[in-house]
N, C-alpha and C positions, 0 to 999 in steps of 0.2 A: 369537301369544299376545295376547289382549285384556286390557287392564289393568282390574282392578276399581276401583271407587270408593275413593278414599283408599288407593291402594296403598302397601305397605311398600317400603323400598329394595331388599330382596331381590327383590320382584316386579318392580320397575322394571328391576333389573339383569338378570333373566331375560328380560323383554320386549325389552330393547334389545340383547342379546347377538347374536342372528342378524343384525340390521340393522347392527350394528357391523361384523360380519365381512363382510357384503356391501359395505360402503363401504371396508373395509380393503384390499381388492383394488386400489383405486384411490388412496386417501388414505394408506395405511399404518395401522398400529395406533396411532392417536394420537387427540388431542382432536378433530380435524376429523371423523373418523369417528364419534366419539361424538355430536358435535353434529348431524351429518347424520341419525343414527339417531334422536336425540331429536325433531328437526323432523318426521321421518316419522311417529312415533307420537304426537305431540302432547305431549311431556314438555318441561318447561322445561329449557333447557341447563344452567343452574346445578345442578339436581337431578340431572340425568344424570351431571354430572361427579363428584357425590358418590358415585355407584354404583361408580365405578372408581377409588378413592383410590390403588391400587397401580400404576396405569399400565397399559402394554401387556400385561404378563403377567397382570394381573387380568382384563383384557377377553378374553384368549385363554382363561383359565380358565373364565370365564362362558360363552363360546361352546362349549367342550367339554362343559360341563355341560348346555348346551341340546341338544347333539347326543345326550347320553346320554338325556335325557328324551324327545326325538323318536323315538329308536330304540325305547325301551320302549313308547311309544305305538303304533308301528307293529307291533311284535311283542309282543302281550299273552300272558300266560302260557298261556291256552288254545290259542293258535296254536303256541306253541313246544312245548307238550306233545305235539303230535302228531308231532313230529320226533324222530329219533335224535339223540343227543348231538353227533355230528359236524356233522349238518345244522344243529343250533341254533347252534353257534359260527360256522359259515359264514354263516349268514343274519344273525347279529348284527353281524359285521364287515362284510359287504357292505352292510347297511343303513346303518351308520355312514358308510361311504364315499359311498353314494348321497346322504345327507343333506348331506355335506360338498361333494359334487361341483359345485354351482353357485358355490361360493366357493373353488375349487381353488387360485387365486393367493393368496387370503388365508391359506389353510392353508399354502402354501409360505412365505410371509412369517412366519406364526406360528412355524413350526418353526425358521426361521432365528434368531428371537429366543430361543426356548427352547434353542437350541444354544450360546448365549453362556455362558461359564463361570459367570458369576454366577447364571445361571438353571437351572444343572444339577440342583440338588435339587429345585426346583419341577417341572422337566420330568419328573423320575423319579416324583414324586408323582402327576402328571397321568396318566402312562402306567399306573401301577399302578391308580389309580382307575377308568380305563377298562376295564382287564382285569377288575377286581373286579366292576364293574357287569355286564359280559358274562357272567362265570361264574356270578354269582348269578341272573341272568335265564335262564341255561341250566339252572338247579336244582341247582347245586353247593352242597353243605352241609358240605364238609370243614372241619374246625377244627384238624386236625393239621398236620404239615409239608406235606401234600398241598395245603393251602389256599395256601401260599406258592409252592410249585414250579408249580402250575397257573397262578397269576396272573403269575409271573415269565416263564414260557415264552410265555404268550399276549401279554404286553406286548411281548416281543420279536418275536414273529410279527407282530403288529399294526403295530409300528413299521416293520418291513421291508416289509410290504405297503403301507404308506402311501407309502414311498419309490418303489415300483414305480408305484403309483397316480399320483403326481404327474407322472410322465413318460409315462403310458400314453395313446397316441393310437389305440388299437384300438377297433372297434365294441363298444359296451356294456362297455367295460373288460375285454374278453376276456383280456388278457395278466395283468391284476391278478387276475382271478377264477382263472385257472389256477395262478398263483403262490401264491395263498392255499390253493387246493386242496391243492397239494403239501405246503405247510407244515403244514396241518391233518392230512394223512395222517401226517406225521411226529410230531405230537403224539399222535395215537392209537396209533401204534406204540410210542412211548416209554411211554405210560400202561399198555399191555398188558404190556410187558416189565417195567416197574416192579412191576406187581401180581404177575407170575410170580416175579420175583426176591425181593420181600419176602415174599409169601405171607401168608395171613390169620392164621396162628398165630405169626408171627415176633415175637420180642420187640422192643418199640419203647421208646425212651427215654421215661421219665416225668419231667417237670420237678420235680414235687413229690417224687417218690421220690429224685431225684438230690440235690435240696437237703437232703432228710432225711438222706441218707447222708453229706453233707458235715458235718452237725451231729452225727450219731451214727454214726461209721464202724463197719463190720462188724470183728469181732475174730476 
């Protein structure tokens, strides 16, 4: 990412994030990694420090956001539109992993930090955000409970796939791709079964109607 003239702090953070990750593999997620990234792209170290006031977790957050952005750039809507939904999800997850692959050790260290009890809530939010970005890119427009179940399931699948990916020494991540394929098959079977079980005409809970009944109970 090339910085514009007079960049904002958000733009500086986005530009630094991939380079911080590249250095985090050696230096850890700390100020040394930020300094090295700042030197590389020509940003004053003091300004770079202001981009990550929250420390390592904020650096990791920015890196994950940069992966989201790079994924969407590699898989624009017109390319995804030509795929079936299963292929879209697989392509999105695999592309995320391909982007992270050069910094696999940094990812391992990042997940160790996010696994700390004090970071549990932030880790959950980051996993949800990644799943949401992928489902939206895949064309999902659900606004009911399906919105939440799809993202929750994908977040779990993605997290499990990353665990396999971190220890995968096979050619072209073959073991990871096979694991992901099996998990996506499971998602598709679940969605089909859920659609058959619920049915298009099944009554669904309306929050507004439920609240109305609390205020004005039926007699």
